[in-house]
C-alpha positions, -999 to +999 in steps of 0.1 A: -009-130+649-017-150+618-042-178+622-031-212+610-047-224+578-069-255+579-068-277+548-101-284+530-097-321+538-091-314+575-121-291+576-143-317+559-131-343+585-139-319+613-173-312+599-180-350+596-169-357+631-191-329+644-220-342+624-217-378+636-221-366+672-257-359+664-264-395+653-286-418+674-261-436+696-260-473+705-285-480+733-309-452+723-344-459+710-345-460+672-367-431+659-400-442+645-406-435+608-430-441+580-415-439+545-428-450+511-409-476+492-401-475+455-436-490+448-453-464+468-462-486+498-458-470+532-432-488+554-431-482+591-402-492+614-429-503+639-440-530+615-409-549+624-409-548+662-397-582+675-371-585+646-336-573+641-335-544+615-306-530+596-309-495+581-285-488+552-283-452+539-277-454+502-271-431+472-262-446+438-241-415+429-217-421+457-184-440+449-183-454+484-218-469+479-207-482+445-177-498+462-199-520+483-223-529+455-198-534+427-178-558+450-210-576+459-204-569+495-237-552+503-258-577+485-240-606+502-248-590+536-284-584+527-289-620+516-269-635+545-291-618+571-324-621+552-319-658+556-317-653+593-350-632+593-332-598+597-351-570+580-328-549+558-341-515+548-321-494+523-329-457+527-322-429+502-325-396+520-313-374+491-337-345+492-361-341+463-346-307+455-311-321+450-296-329+416-287-365+428-323-373+438-337-405+423-373-411+414-389-443+427-385-459+392-348-448+390-340-461+424-358-494+418-341-499+385-306-492+400-312-517+429-324-543+404-293-537+382-272-544+413-291-576+422-297-560+456-318-578+482-331-555+509-365-561+523-374-527+509-358-496+494-373-464+509-372-429+495-369-403+523-374-375+498-380-349+526-349-361+544-368-362+577-358-397+587-322-392+577-321-361+600-339-379+628-311-406+628-283-381+622-273-401+591-242-383+577-228-405+550-236-430+523-233-457+535-242-451+571-254-482+589-277-488+619-286-521+635-318-521+657-326-549+681-361-566+685-370-542+713-365-511+691-331-500+705-301-491+684-274-518+687-249-503+663-244-470+645-216-461+621-194-473+593-201-505+575-165-516+580-130-505+589-115-500+554-123-463+548-118-463+510-138-464+478-117-493+465-140-524+459-111-547+467-109-535+502-144-548+510-131-584+510-105-579+537-123-554+559-136-560+594-174-557+588-189-539+618-225-547+608-219-585+605-200-585+638-228-566+657-255-589+644-235-620+650-228-610+686-264-599+693-280-629+678-258-652+698-268-635+730-236-616+735-232-578+741-222-558+710-185-551+715-184-521+691-216-501+692-205-468+676-180-459+649-175-429+627-192-435+593-173-428+561-185-421+526-202-393+507-223-367+526-261-374+527-275-349+502-299-329+525 
């Protein structure tokens, strides 16, 4: 009996779904990490205990990342929540051996060119932290509460496209999770399937 053929797109979707099952789920402790930022300073997650923290997986080569930066969506979120004392950390887990790897200077220059406003941009060049979180895509977003538990894990929003115009009309899961948590409400959507380019492990 001939086996049914699986399209490359379906295969990729199945692989993505399988990969996201390994991600740190909402309610779980956020894995500790120490990563150097683009200036070489070591940044530890534990430095921010008592604060809300957002982790944003980023890769300048990814069109889905560029969607959120060219539209100004990511920068607006970074600035909005920095004003509320939320710590926003952008993490590039592209392995140092990959062709899309960025040096600290290259990554810093790109973030400046985008007028980005994270508290720090971190280079996870060994990919250890990305693997610890199960980060699968760029972007892949995590929200961590002041006690160190994951409140949200998944996509930045519900418009799964690379079109910058879609960012303006999307339901932003990160904003919603932070708004609920910071007003004392339970987070209604704690896990979604991220979309974007694969993290280049």
